[in-house]
C-alpha positions as CSV (number, residue, x, y, z in Angstrom):
1,M,-3.1,-35.6,32.2
2,R,-1.0,-35.2,29.1
3,K,-4.1,-36.3,27.1
4,I,-6.2,-33.9,28.8
5,I,-3.9,-31.0,27.9
6,V,-3.4,-32.2,24.2
7,L,-7.3,-32.5,23.9
8,S,-7.7,-29.1,25.6
9,F,-5.2,-27.5,23.3
10,L,-6.9,-29.1,20.4
11,V,-10.3,-27.9,21.2
12,L,-9.1,-24.5,21.6
13,F,-7.4,-24.3,18.3
14,I,-10.4,-25.6,16.4
15,S,-12.7,-23.2,18.3
16,C,-10.5,-20.2,16.9
17,I,-11.0,-21.4,13.4
18,S,-13.5,-19.6,11.5
19,T,-16.1,-21.6,9.8
20,K,-16.1,-19.1,6.8
21,N,-12.9,-18.4,4.9
22,T,-12.3,-14.7,5.4
23,I,-9.2,-14.5,2.8
24,Q,-10.6,-12.5,-0.3
25,N,-7.8,-13.2,-3.0
26,I,-7.6,-16.9,-3.2
27,D,-7.5,-18.1,-6.7
28,D,-7.4,-21.7,-7.2
29,T,-6.6,-21.2,-11.1
30,A,-3.6,-19.0,-10.3
31,V,-0.2,-20.2,-12.0
32,L,3.2,-20.5,-10.1
33,P,5.3,-17.8,-11.2
34,K,8.3,-18.6,-13.3
35,I,11.4,-19.3,-11.2
36,V,14.7,-18.3,-12.2
37,G,17.6,-19.2,-9.8
38,P,16.5,-18.2,-6.1
39,Q,13.5,-16.2,-7.1
40,F,10.2,-15.7,-8.9
41,V,9.9,-13.5,-11.9
42,L,7.3,-11.0,-10.9
43,T,5.8,-8.9,-13.7
44,E,3.3,-6.9,-12.1
45,T,2.7,-4.6,-9.0
46,A,-0.5,-4.3,-6.9
47,T,-2.8,-1.5,-7.4
48,D,-4.5,-2.6,-4.1
49,L,-2.9,-1.1,-1.0
50,K,-4.3,-4.2,0.9
51,Y,-2.5,-6.7,-1.1
52,G,0.1,-8.4,1.4
53,Y,-0.4,-6.0,4.2
54,S,-3.8,-7.3,5.2
55,E,-4.8,-10.8,6.7
56,F,-7.7,-10.7,4.2
57,Y,-5.5,-10.1,1.2
58,P,-2.1,-12.1,1.9
59,I,0.3,-13.2,-0.5
60,N,-1.1,-16.6,-1.6
61,L,2.1,-18.9,-2.2
62,G,0.6,-22.3,-1.6
63,F,1.2,-24.0,-5.0
64,S,2.4,-27.4,-3.8
65,K,0.9,-30.1,-1.9
66,Y,4.5,-30.3,-0.1
67,E,4.9,-27.9,2.9
68,N,8.6,-27.6,2.4
69,S,8.1,-26.4,-1.3
70,N,5.6,-23.7,-0.2
71,N,8.4,-22.5,2.5
72,L,10.9,-22.3,-0.5
73,N,8.3,-20.1,-2.1
74,V,8.5,-17.7,0.7
75,G,12.1,-17.1,0.1
76,R,11.6,-17.0,-3.9
77,F,8.9,-14.3,-3.3
78,F,11.2,-12.2,-1.2
79,N,14.1,-12.7,-3.2
80,A,11.9,-11.2,-6.3
81,I,11.3,-7.7,-4.6
82,T,13.5,-4.8,-3.4
83,G,12.7,-1.7,-1.4
84,P,11.1,1.1,-3.3
85,N,14.7,2.4,-4.3
86,G,16.2,-0.9,-5.0
87,E,17.2,-1.5,-1.3
88,K,17.8,-5.1,-0.5
89,V,14.8,-7.0,1.3
90,T,15.4,-9.2,4.3
91,Y,12.5,-10.3,6.4
92,K,11.8,-12.3,9.8
93,L,8.7,-14.2,10.8
94,I,7.1,-12.7,13.6
95,E,4.0,-14.4,14.1
96,T,1.7,-17.3,12.8
97,C,-1.7,-16.3,12.8
98,C,-5.4,-16.0,11.6
99,P,-6.4,-19.6,11.3
100,F,-8.9,-20.2,8.4
101,P,-10.6,-23.4,6.9
102,S,-8.5,-25.1,4.1
103,K,-8.9,-28.2,1.9
104,N,-5.0,-28.1,1.4
105,N,-4.0,-29.1,4.9
106,K,-4.8,-32.5,6.6
107,M,-6.0,-30.7,9.7
108,G,-8.6,-29.0,7.5
109,A,-7.2,-25.4,8.7
110,G,-4.5,-23.0,7.6
111,T,-2.7,-20.4,9.1
112,L,-1.0,-17.1,7.9
113,D,2.8,-15.9,8.6
114,L,3.4,-12.5,9.4
115,Y,6.7,-11.1,8.2
116,E,8.7,-8.1,9.4
117,I,10.4,-6.4,6.4
118,Y,13.9,-4.6,6.3
119,F,15.5,-2.6,3.7
120,D,19.2,-2.7,3.6
121,E,19.2,-4.6,7.0
122,K,17.3,-1.4,8.6
123,A,13.7,-2.0,10.3
124,T,10.7,-0.6,8.3
125,D,7.2,-0.2,9.4
126,K,6.1,-2.8,6.8
127,K,4.8,-6.2,7.8
128,I,3.6,-8.7,5.1
129,Y,1.2,-11.6,5.3
130,I,1.8,-14.8,3.5
131,N,-0.3,-17.8,3.0
132,T,1.4,-21.0,2.1
133,F,-1.8,-23.2,2.0
134,E,-3.8,-21.5,-1.0
135,K,-3.0,-20.1,-4.3
136,G,-3.2,-16.7,-5.6
137,N,-2.0,-14.4,-8.2
138,V,1.7,-13.6,-7.0
139,I,2.6,-9.8,-7.7
140,C,4.7,-7.2,-6.1
141,P,3.0,-5.3,-3.2
142,K,2.9,-1.4,-3.3
143,G,5.8,0.2,-1.4
144,F,8.2,-2.4,-3.1
145,S,9.8,-2.8,-6.4
146,I,10.3,-5.7,-8.7
147,K,13.9,-6.9,-8.7
148,K,15.4,-7.5,-12.1
149,V,16.5,-11.1,-13.1
């Protein structure tokens, strides 16, 4: 019975994965941003309103083959930004979603993480998509500011 449940779950998961990668901003030549202390050093702010806010244009932080390092990159990214007026940014994972094909995962698929954003501990209407499987240029999304190092 357990094998049937596991097999059913696996078939359901695989059937949900698109055979075409819908993420538009993957860049395998992107370079990991400089790291100072617990944060990335960001130098550019996005001009595209979709960057970070759309599952098709997530913030791509998959610079390591080791999943734990990529999870550290999530913290480094959020430590590198502030609210538009310098507010402290905190975040909460609210959903893992949007499976896509990936050569950077043994299962052949990656997922995105959707984070809810808070400014000075107050909820905002901002939600950010993060991809820890693929690389891309890491910049500050519109509606945020770059934290000074």
